[in-house]
C-alpha positions as CSV (number, residue, x, y, z in Angstrom):
1,M,-12.2,-4.9,-6.0
2,Q,-10.9,-8.0,-4.4
3,K,-8.0,-9.8,-6.0
4,E,-9.7,-13.2,-6.2
5,K,-7.2,-14.7,-8.7
6,L,-4.3,-13.7,-6.4
7,R,-6.0,-14.9,-3.3
8,I,-6.9,-18.3,-4.8
9,A,-3.4,-18.8,-6.3
10,R,-1.7,-17.9,-3.0
11,K,-3.9,-20.3,-1.0
12,R,-3.5,-23.0,-3.7
13,K,0.3,-22.7,-3.4
14,G,0.0,-22.9,0.4
15,Y,1.4,-19.4,1.2
16,T,0.2,-17.0,3.9
17,Q,-0.5,-13.3,3.5
18,Q,2.6,-12.8,5.7
19,Q,4.9,-14.6,3.3
20,I,3.6,-12.6,0.3
21,A,3.9,-9.4,2.4
22,D,7.6,-10.3,3.0
23,V,8.2,-10.7,-0.7
24,I,6.9,-7.2,-1.5
25,A,8.5,-5.7,1.7
26,T,5.4,-4.6,3.4
27,D,3.5,-5.6,6.6
28,V,0.8,-8.2,6.6
29,S,-2.0,-5.7,7.3
30,N,-1.1,-3.6,4.3
31,Y,-0.8,-6.7,2.1
32,S,-4.2,-7.8,3.3
33,R,-5.7,-4.5,2.2
34,K,-3.9,-4.9,-1.2
35,E,-5.4,-8.4,-1.6
36,S,-8.9,-7.1,-0.6
37,G,-8.6,-4.3,-3.1
38,D,-8.5,-1.4,-0.7
39,V,-4.9,-0.6,-1.6
40,K,-3.4,-0.7,-5.1
41,I,-0.9,-3.3,-6.0
42,I,1.8,-1.6,-8.1
43,R,3.3,-3.3,-11.2
44,D,6.6,-4.1,-9.5
45,E,4.7,-5.9,-6.7
46,W,2.6,-7.9,-9.1
47,E,5.8,-9.1,-10.8
48,K,7.5,-10.0,-7.5
49,I,4.4,-11.9,-6.4
50,A,4.1,-13.8,-9.7
51,H,7.8,-14.7,-9.5
52,F,7.5,-15.9,-5.9
53,L,4.4,-18.0,-6.7
54,N,6.2,-19.3,-9.8
55,L,3.2,-18.3,-12.0
56,P,2.8,-16.2,-15.1
57,L,1.7,-12.6,-14.2
58,E,-1.4,-13.0,-16.3
59,E,-2.6,-15.8,-14.1
60,I,-2.9,-13.6,-11.0
61,Y,-3.1,-10.1,-12.3
62,E,-6.4,-8.2,-12.1
63,E,-7.1,-4.6,-13.1
64,E,-7.5,-2.0,-10.5
65,E,-10.8,-0.2,-10.4
66,A,-10.3,3.5,-11.0
67,K,-11.3,5.5,-7.9
68,V,-11.8,9.2,-8.9
69,I,-12.4,11.7,-6.2
70,V,-13.7,15.1,-7.4
71,N,-13.3,17.8,-4.8
72,N,-14.8,21.0,-6.1
73,D,-14.3,22.7,-2.7
74,H,-10.5,22.3,-2.7
75,P,-8.8,25.7,-2.8
76,V,-6.5,24.6,-5.7
77,Y,-9.5,23.9,-7.9
78,N,-11.9,26.5,-6.7
79,D,-10.7,30.0,-5.8
80,N,-14.0,30.7,-3.9
81,A,-13.5,27.8,-1.5
82,S,-12.5,28.7,2.1
83,S,-9.5,26.8,3.3
84,S,-11.2,25.1,6.2
85,S,-14.1,23.7,4.2
86,G,-11.6,22.5,1.5
87,I,-9.6,20.6,4.0
88,T,-12.6,19.1,5.6
89,T,-14.0,18.0,2.2
90,Q,-10.7,16.6,1.2
91,F,-10.4,14.4,4.2
92,N,-14.0,13.2,3.9
93,N,-13.2,11.8,0.4
94,I,-10.3,9.6,1.7
95,S,-11.4,6.2,2.8
96,M,-10.3,5.1,6.3
97,S,-8.5,2.1,4.8
98,V,-6.3,4.4,2.7
99,I,-5.6,6.6,5.7
100,Q,-4.7,3.5,7.8
101,S,-2.5,2.2,5.0
102,L,-0.6,5.4,4.9
103,Q,-0.3,5.5,8.7
104,D,1.0,1.9,8.6
105,Y,3.5,2.8,5.9
106,I,4.7,5.9,7.9
107,S,5.2,3.7,10.9
108,L,7.2,1.2,8.9
109,L,9.3,4.0,7.5
110,K,10.0,5.3,11.0
111,Q,11.1,1.9,12.1
112,E,13.4,1.6,9.1
113,I,14.9,5.1,9.9
114,D,15.5,4.0,13.5
115,R,17.2,0.8,12.4
116,L,19.4,2.6,9.9
117,N,20.3,5.3,12.5
118,E,21.4,2.5,14.9
119,E,23.4,0.8,12.1
120,L,25.1,4.1,11.3
121,K,26.0,4.6,15.0
122,T,27.5,1.2,15.2
123,L,29.5,1.8,12.0
124,K,30.8,5.2,13.4
125,S,31.8,3.7,16.7
126,K,33.9,1.0,15.0
127,K,36.0,3.7,13.3
């Protein structure tokens, strides 16, 4: 479900998706998926965005639609399921936007690890 109240408030205040993404420490593509409703906005992010926009949380907050995935073929829930069909079914139930969001987040984490490793090397070399 698109976050229309958030989108309208952001535009009315003159902010870009990139600026809001920076506030919640994510990349713009992930934020775009959050605003379009493909990725959940967690409570902490809602609060940071509301504070940044200088608006009450209630003015921008919209409930998330529950997305329930039932996977009867998954081996954890069905002892008769073969492992290969369980895996295939499991991945068929995950939307591509969620997979892309997770891949983007993994990439972001790898970049942060690299940056921290470089920082650590610099600190060690100064000793």
